[in-house]
C-alpha positions as CSV (number, residue, x, y, z in Angstrom):
1,X,60.1,-120.4,34.3
2,X,62.3,-119.4,31.2
3,X,62.5,-116.5,30.0
4,X,63.0,-116.3,26.2
5,X,63.9,-113.7,23.6
6,X,62.4,-113.7,20.7
7,X,63.5,-111.5,17.1
8,X,61.4,-111.8,14.3
9,X,62.6,-110.5,11.2
10,X,61.6,-109.9,7.5
11,X,63.3,-112.1,4.8
12,X,66.2,-111.1,2.9
13,X,64.1,-110.8,0.1
14,X,61.0,-109.2,1.2
15,X,61.5,-105.6,0.7
16,X,60.8,-103.5,3.9
17,X,59.4,-100.0,2.9
18,X,59.2,-99.2,6.8
19,X,63.1,-99.8,7.4
20,X,63.7,-97.9,3.9
21,X,61.8,-94.6,5.3
22,X,63.5,-94.7,8.7
23,X,66.8,-94.9,6.7
24,X,65.4,-92.2,4.8
25,X,65.1,-90.0,7.7
26,X,67.8,-90.8,9.7
27,X,70.3,-89.6,6.8
28,X,68.2,-86.7,6.6
29,X,68.9,-86.0,9.8
30,X,72.9,-86.0,9.0
31,X,73.6,-89.8,10.0
32,X,75.2,-90.3,6.5
33,X,76.6,-94.0,8.0
34,X,73.5,-95.4,7.7
35,X,73.8,-97.5,4.9
36,X,70.4,-99.8,5.2
37,X,68.1,-100.2,7.7
38,X,65.7,-103.7,8.3
39,X,62.6,-103.1,11.2
40,X,61.7,-106.0,13.2
41,X,59.7,-107.4,16.9
42,X,61.2,-108.4,19.4
43,X,59.4,-110.1,22.1
44,X,60.0,-111.3,25.8
45,X,58.2,-114.4,26.6
46,X,58.2,-116.3,30.2
47,X,57.8,-119.9,29.3
48,X,56.3,-122.3,31.8
49,X,59.0,-124.9,31.6
50,X,61.8,-126.4,33.3
51,X,64.4,-125.9,30.6
52,X,64.5,-125.1,27.4
53,X,64.9,-128.7,25.7
54,X,61.5,-129.4,27.3
55,X,59.9,-126.7,26.2
56,X,61.6,-126.0,22.5
57,X,58.5,-127.9,20.3
58,X,56.6,-125.3,21.8
59,X,58.5,-122.5,21.5
60,X,59.1,-123.4,17.6
61,X,55.4,-124.1,16.8
62,X,54.6,-120.7,18.4
63,X,56.7,-118.6,16.3
64,X,56.0,-120.4,14.1
65,X,52.7,-119.8,13.8
66,X,51.7,-117.0,15.7
67,X,54.5,-114.5,16.2
68,X,56.2,-114.5,12.5
69,X,54.0,-114.7,8.8
70,X,56.1,-118.0,7.7
71,X,55.6,-116.6,4.3
72,X,57.6,-113.3,5.0
73,X,59.5,-113.6,7.7
74,X,61.9,-115.3,9.9
75,X,62.7,-115.7,13.4
76,X,65.3,-116.9,16.1
77,X,65.0,-117.4,19.8
78,X,66.8,-118.0,22.7
79,X,67.1,-118.8,26.1
80,X,68.0,-115.4,28.3
81,X,67.1,-116.5,31.9
82,X,65.8,-119.7,33.6
């Protein structure tokens, strides 16, 4: 069993309205050091596979087709435990 951490985030050229709202809120609360915020999603998956090499194609397909919108988002993943 593999434990995989997937991070999904908006592509750099996509405006992050939610991130901007959070930035304004934290700056309004006195945290002036926050220059920018980008919002993303984090998933922890348990994959029924012996190792990352045998699961790589399935994880890539899952991330690209289901967990992210390929028109707006990028993703990265890593095995955190096996």
